[in-house]
N, C-alpha and C positions, 0 to 999 in steps of 0.2 A: 243542472243537477237537481234530483228530486228533493233531497233534504234541504237544499238551498231554498227551494220553493216553499217547503213547509215552514222554514225559519222566517222567510219574508212574509208569509201569510199571517204569522202570529205576531208580527211587529205592531199590529193594531192594539195589542194589550198595553203598549206604552205610548199610545197616541195621546195628544193633549186633551183628554177628557177626564171627567170625574168618575171614579170607580170605587168599589168597596172591597177591602181586603181584611180578613180576620175580624169582621164585625165593626170596622170603622172606616170612614171615608178618607180617601187620599186624592189629591189633585195632581195634575201633571207637573205643577210647580213644586211639589213636595221634594225635598232633597233626597229622600230615600228612593222615590220613583225615578228621579234623574240619575242617581247612581246606578240603579238597577238597569235603566235603559242604556246607559253608557257601557256597562259590563256586557249586556246582551248584544249590543252592536259590535263590540270587540269580539265576542264569541263567534258571531256570524262571519266577520271578516277573517278570523283565523280558520274557520271551517272551510271557507271558500278557497283559502290558500293551502288546504290539506294539512294545516298545523293542528292536528286533532287534540294533542295534549294541552296546547295553549287554549284551544277552544273550550275544552272540558273545564279548565281552571276558571275561565271567564264565566261560563254558564253556572258553575258552582257558586261563584260570588253573586251572580244575578239572582239565583234561586234563593240564596240565603236572605237577600233583600226583598224579593218579590216572589212569593210562592204561587206560580201560575203554571198551568199545563203547557203553555207555549215554551217556557223556559225548561220545563221538565223533559219534554220530548227531545229538545235540542241537546240537553245534558245527556240523555240516554244514547242518542246517536253518536255524540262525541266520545262518550265512554266506550262504546262498542268499537269504534275505529281506532282508539288509542290503546286497546288491549285490556281495559278494565271491565272484563266480562261480567263479573258478579255485580258490580255497581250498575252496569248497563241493564242487566236483567231486572234488578230491583226497581230501577227507574221506569222501565217499560211497564212492569206490573202495576206500579203506583199510578202511572199515567192512565192505563186502561181502567183502573178501578175508580179514580177520582174524576175523570172527564166524563161528564154525563151527556154531552152534546157533540160527540164525535161524528164526523162524516164517515161514510163507508171507506173512503180512501185513507183517511187518517187512521182509522182502526186497523186497516189492512197493513199500513206501513209499520205501525207499532207492533202488531203481531208478528210480522216478518222479522223485525229487528230482535224481538224477544226470542224467536226460534233460532236465529243466527247466534245469539249470545249463548243460548243453552247448549249448542253444539260443543262449546268449550267448557261447559260446567257439568258437574254431577248434580243429581236431584235426590233428595231423601223423602220418602213417603212414610211419614211417622204415624204409627197407630199406637195409641195409648189410652188408658182408662179415661172416661169423661171427667173433665175438671182438672186433669193433671197439667201442670205447668211444664212446657217443653222448652228446653234450652239446647242450642247447638254451639259447641265450643264456648260455653259461658254466655252466649247471647240469647235472650228470650225471643222466641219465634212465634209464640202463641199459646193458647190454652186448648187442650184436647176436647173434642175432636178437631184436628186441623182440616180445613177445607181444601187446602192446596199443598202441593209438595214444596219442600224447602230447597232453594238453589244454594249450592256450595261449590267452592273450588275443588278440583280433583285432588285426591289425597286422603289422609287420615283425619277423622273428626270424632269428637266425643258428643254423643247424644244423651241427654238426661231428661227423664220424666219423673218429677217428684224425687224420690230417693233412689230410684233405679237409674243406672247409666250403662252405656255400652259404647264400644269403639267400633267404627265402621271405616271402610275405605271406599270413597266415591270415585267413579270412573266417568270421564268426560262423555257426554252424550247418552248416559244411561240413568234409569230411575232405580234406586235401591230401596226396597222396603225395609223399614225398621219397626219391629213390633215389640211392644211392652205388654206382658200378660197382666191381667188384673190380679190383685192379691187374692189368694185363696183363703176362705174362712177357716178351713180345717188346718191350713198351714200356720195360721196365726195363733192357734191354741196348742201349746207344747204338750205332748203326751209323754208320760214316764214309760220307759221300756219295761215290758213284762219280765218278771224274774224267771230265770230258767227253771224248768221242772227238776225236782230232786232225782238224782241218779243213784240207784243202789250200787254199792261197791261190788264188783265182781270177784268171785273167788279166784285167788291166784293159784294156778296149777303148780305142782312141784317141779322144780327145775332139775333135770338130770345133771350129774357131774359132767364136765366137759371131757371129751375124748382127746387124747394126745396122739397125734399122727405125725410120725417122723417123715419129713420130706425125702423123696428119693434123691440119691446122689446124682448131681448133674453130670452128663457125659463130658469128656474133655473137649474143649473148644479149640479149634484151629482157625486162625485168621486166614481167610482166603487171600491169595496174592492179587494185587490190582491188575485189571485187564491191560493187556499190552496196548500201547498207543497205535491207532490206525495209521497206516502209512499213506502219505499224500504225495504219491509219485506219479499221478496221472499227467497226461499231456498238457492239460489246461490248469494244473495246480500251480499255486503261487511259487515262484523261484525262491531259493534260500536268501538271495539278496536282490533287491529291485533297482539298485543304483545303475547298472548298465542299461536297464530298460528305460529309466527316465532320461538317461543321457541320450539314448537313441531317439526318444520322442522329442527332446529338446533340439537335437541336430536336425531332425526332420522338419519341425516347425520353422526353425531358423532358415533352413535351406529353402523351404517353400516360400517364406516371406521374402527372402532375397531374390528368388527367381521372379516373383511378381514385380518387385521393384525394378529389376533390370528389364523386364518386359515393358514396363511403362517408359523407362529411359529410352529403350530401342524405338518405341513408337514415336516419341518426341523427336529423336534424331532422324528417323525416317521421314517424318513430316517436314523437318527443316531441309532435308536433302531434296525432297520433291519440290518444295518451294524454290530452292536455289536453282534447281535444274530448269524449272519453268521460267525463272527470271533470265537465265542464260539463253534459253531458246528464243524468248521474246527479244532480248537484246541483239542476238545474232540476226534475227529476222529484220529488225529495224535498220541494221547496218548492211543488209544485203549479203550476209554470210550464211554458210551452211552450218547448222547446229550439229551435224553428225561429226563426231571426233574432234569437236572444236577445242576440247580440253586436253587433247593429246599434245599438241603444240599450240597453246592458246596465244592469241594476239595479245599485245600489251594491254588492250582495253579489258580483256577478260581474265587476266592473270589472277587477280584477287578473288574474283567470283569462282574460278575453277579451283583455286586453293581451298576456299571455303567449302565447295562441293565435295572435294576429296576428304576434308576433315569430317564432314557429316557422314560420308560413307564409312570412314574408319570408325566413327562412334557407333554406327549401326552394327557393324561387324563385332566390335568389342563388347557392346551390350548384349548382343545375341549369344556370344561365347560365354560371357560371365553368367548370363541367365541359365544357360544349359548346364554349366558346371554346378551352379547352386542347386538346380533342380535335381541333378544327379546325386549331390551330397545329401539333400533332403530325403530322396528315395532310399539311399543307402542307410541313412540313420533309422528310418521307419522299419526297413527290412531287418536291420540288426536288432532293433527293439523287439519286434515280433519273434524273431528267431531266438533271442535270449529268453523271452517269456516261455516259449514252447519247449526248448531243448536244454535250458540251463538246469543245474542240480536243484531239485525241489526241496522246499522246507519240510523237515521231518523225515525225508527219505533216508533209508539206511539205518534207521533206529531199530534196535531190537530190544525186546523186554529182558531185563536183567534177571538172573537167577536169584532166588531169595532163600535164606536159611531162617527157619522159624522154630522157636522152642516148642517142644511137645511135652506137656505135663499132664498126668492123669494116672488112674489106677493101672498098675501093671505096665506102665509105659512112661519113659522119660528119654530125654535126649534132644536131638535137632531133626527137623524135617526140611527137605530140599524141595523147592518148587520153582519152576521156570520153564521156558521154551527155548528151543534151539533152531 
């Protein structure tokens, strides 16, 4: 495994030699170095077993004790494989920035891991006035101008530059520009609104007296009778009652299912008949007897076999008869259902619109009006 090779190559940082960390010397016998070496070895073991979450925890402990690029790159790889993509991206970036003597292979591995982590993250490209302190979700990410984009988890985030803030939605694998405009000098000085110019009052024209217009008397209204219901007496119109139709369908389905069942029974009885017949023929041949008509007057040896053969023949005939009867009943049920649907009295047929007496009230007319059809 390539990462296993990187981890093993960096084991030299915990070799029993003297080295300097954070401006002071530590030896291999130092308890902190021993603890860091132990956590690092545990992380490598977990990583080889593909227990990446455990490996990440071990490398985090080792890096807290011994901040070295070897631990950082292994922490980045473990975070990437355990699904902590934002932590992995930040570790890869830190590793590339702080490691001044990387080989071409080491740099390529780190850049590849960073690109893989950023496929699962969004990136914010923040532009703000120089000197503005930039925060993302309350975390300080730098002072403007920022030289690099900010890696964030996909979703909503709040970006703040000095007193200005905005909400953005980051999408995995995409770079989102976030721009803060510099403060305008004119906008900083409030200006009083100019008073409106005086408007001379216009002369009010005299208002003529309103004209009174009497509305015309409305004509008498007669409510039109409702249109007659359309007759639904066509051949394919729904019958007045569907009960006989559904009974016929049920009889047809039941008859068909019964016919299929007896067809299966007939096949089984026929198979048993043929097997018994073959057995009798073979037995007759073994005893030197003719199989033709042997069951007409069967010898004592074949009485039971011939009786069983006759029973199978009877079952074949009985199942065939029952199946034909069931099939006939099913066909009759379906025919009856179709016939009822086509020729039974239809729903709404025979209805006629009723005559209606309507009151008639108006000028020079009163009484009742008759409306209807015959």
